[in-house]
N, C-alpha and C positions, 0 to 999 in steps of 0.2 A: 319918703313914704311913711306909713303910719307905724309908730312904735307901740307895742303892747303896753297896757297900763298896769298890769299886775306883775308878780314875780316872774323872772325869766327862767325858763327850763334849760336843761342841758342841750345845747344846740346840736343839730345833726349836720355834718359837713358834707355837702355835695361838692366835692373838690374844694374850691376856695370860697364857696358860698355857704355861710353859716345860717341854716334855716332854724328859726327860733331865737335868733339873736338880733337885736337892733330892729331896723325897719322891716315891715312885711315884705316878703319876696313875691315876685310876679312870675308865674309859670305859664308858658304858652304851649299849646299842643301842636304836634306835627303828625298829621293823619294822612298818610299817603299810601296808595295801593301798590305802586311800583317803585323800583329803584330810581328811575329817572324822575318820577314825581317827587320822591323824597329829596333828591338833590336840588330840584327846582324849589321845593318848599324851604329847604335850608337856606338857599340863596335869598328867598323872599323875606327871611327873618332879618337880614342885614338892614341896618338903619333904624330898627325898632329897639326901644329900651325895655329890657326884661332881665330876669335872673337865671331861669332854668327852663329847659325844653323838656316837655313830656312827650316822648316818642311812643305813639299809640300803635303797638305791634298788631293789634287786632284788625287794623285797616290794611296791613301789608299782605298782599295776595300770597306771598311765599311762606308766611308764618302759618304753622309753627315749625317749619323746617329749620334746622339749626344753622347750617352753613350760610344760606342766604341772609339770615338775620345777623349772624356774626359779621358778614361782609358789609352789610349796610350799617351796622353799629360802628364799625371802624371808619367808614366813609363819613358818617355824620359827626363823629368825634373830631375828625380832621377839619370838617367844613363849618360846623356850627359855632365853635368858639365859646360855648356855654356848657355847663353841666347838663347831662342827659339823664332823665328819669325814665327807665324802661317800664312800660305798662302794657299788659295784655288785659284789656277790659272785656269780660265775657258778656254775652248777650243778656244773661239774667241780671246783670248789674248795669245795663244800658250800653254795652259794648257792641261791636260789629260782628262777632262770630263766637261760636262755642269751641271748646277744646277740652279734651279729657284730662283727668288729674295728672297722669304720668307725663303727658306731653307738656302740660302747663308747668309742672315742676321742673322738668328737664330744661325747658327753654329759659325760664327765669334764672335757674341755678347756673346754667352755662354762661348766660350773659353776665351774671354777677362776677364770675371768676375770670371772665375774658379780659377785663381791664378796659373795655370799650364803653362802658356806661358808668355813670356816677352814683346811681341808686336804682333800686327796683321796687315796684309796687306789688304787693301780694293781697289778694282778696281774702279777708279773714273768713268769709262765709264758706270758703272751700273746705274748711275744717282743720282740725289740729294736725293731722299727719302731713298734709300738703304745706301748711304754713310753717311747721317745724323744719321741714326739709329745705324750704327756700330760705328761711331765716338762718339756718345753720350754714348753708353754702355762702350766703352773703356775708355773714359774720366772719367766716374764715377768710374771706377775700377782703375784708375791711370796707365793705360797701354798705351804706345805710339802707334800711328797709322801711318803706311806707306801708303800714297796715291799713287797708281801706275798706270802706263799706258804703254801698250806694243803694238807695231805695227810691225808685221812680213812682211809687204808688202813694206815698204819703209821708207824714212826719209823726214819729211817736212822741211820748211825753218827755219831759226834761230828764227824768231819771234813766229812761231807756237810752237816750242819746249819750249821756255820760257813761253808762255801762258799756256801750259799744266802743267808745274811745278807750276805756279802761281795759277792755278785752284785747284791743290791739296792743296796748302796752304790755299786758301780761303775756301775750304771745311772743314777746321778745323784739317787737318792732321799735324802731328808733323815732318814728313819727306816726301819730294816729290821725287818720283822716275819715270823715263821715260827711256824706251828702244826702240830702233828702228833698223830696218834692213837697212844697207847702201847698195847702188848700185854702189857707187864710193867713191874714197878717199875724194872727196869734201863733200859728205854726212857726213863722219866722222868728217871733219873739222867743218861743221855746228853744229854738236852735241857738239863738244868740246867748240866752241864759245858760244853756248847757255848755256852750263854748267857754264862757267866763268861769264856770265851775271847774271844768276839766283843766283849763289853763292854770287855775290856782292849785289844783290837787295833783296833777300829773307832773312828773319830772321830765317828760319828753314833750316836744312841740306837738301841737294839735293844728289840724287844718279842717275847717268846716265850711259848709256852704248850703244855703237853700237855693234850689234850682228854679228855673223859669222866671217869668217877669216879676213875680212877687218877691223872689229871692235876691234881686239885684242889690238891695241895700247890704246884704250879707257879704257880697263880693267886694263892694266898695268900702264898707266900714267894718268888716269882720275883725280887723286887727285891733280895733278899739276894745273888743271883747276877748282878745287873746288868740285869734287865728293867725298862724305864722305865715300863711301864704294865701294868695288869691290866684285864680286861673283867669286868663284873658286870651282873646283870640287874635291871631294874625291870619286873615283869610277865613278858612272854614273853622267854625266852632266845634268842639268835641262834646259839648253838653249844653242843654237848654239854659239860656240866661247868661252865657258868657258874653262879656263886653269886649269890644275891640280894644286892644291894648293902648292904642294911641288916644282913645276916648277915656279910658280908665285912669291913665297916669295923672292927668290934671286934677281929677277928682281926689285921687289918693293924696296928692301933694297939698290940695286945699284942706282936706280933713286933717292932715298932719299939722299944717301951720296953725289951724284953729284949735287943735286938741292939746297942744303943748301947754303945760302949766305956765302961768304968767311969772316972769322973773321979778 
């Protein structure tokens, strides 16, 4: 897969997967509403090549109840065989349901200290208090935190994108993630330029993407600009523009082979 061209940040370890080191990592979502669907979804992942599973708790009917989530986390850890990134994406950032701050904080903090997930995602837009509590719990448990931001309405300028990624770093997160909806090819170019700047300036890995059809190039070639991972689908996609993983891998390998310096 594609190796970043600039300086390498301090990697974030999702178990034995070093995000931000070497080739870009491929993350696939698991978006199931019931325990049985989640088990079937985990089985469907077998035979596909990828690095990390993003477990989308906002699709799970029983979330944010703690015990059902802990039970399913343990089952997935036993069955998936890959690191699990626990994510509750709220509706205001393109997710499947809403949740209040206390329930959001308790769920992510409990999962972080449970030993059943490899990393947690926290939405930076929820504010300093929520982010600090989740980061503290995850840090105490030795679990990396992805600080994320999603905007389905448009794409800001380069400086604003870089500032958002820096904000995630300053909040104590181990990985800074930002996704935007482009309205033009120029928006995608802004996203990629901001990615290159953040990759050079931040000491943590960054993950960026432009969503929708216009943003496909950012998912396939983002690592050339410094994005440490890309999201691809097995079955149901969790965001617009995700490419099926079996279609994406040959593209990543082709870009990798042609982007390496000549010896």
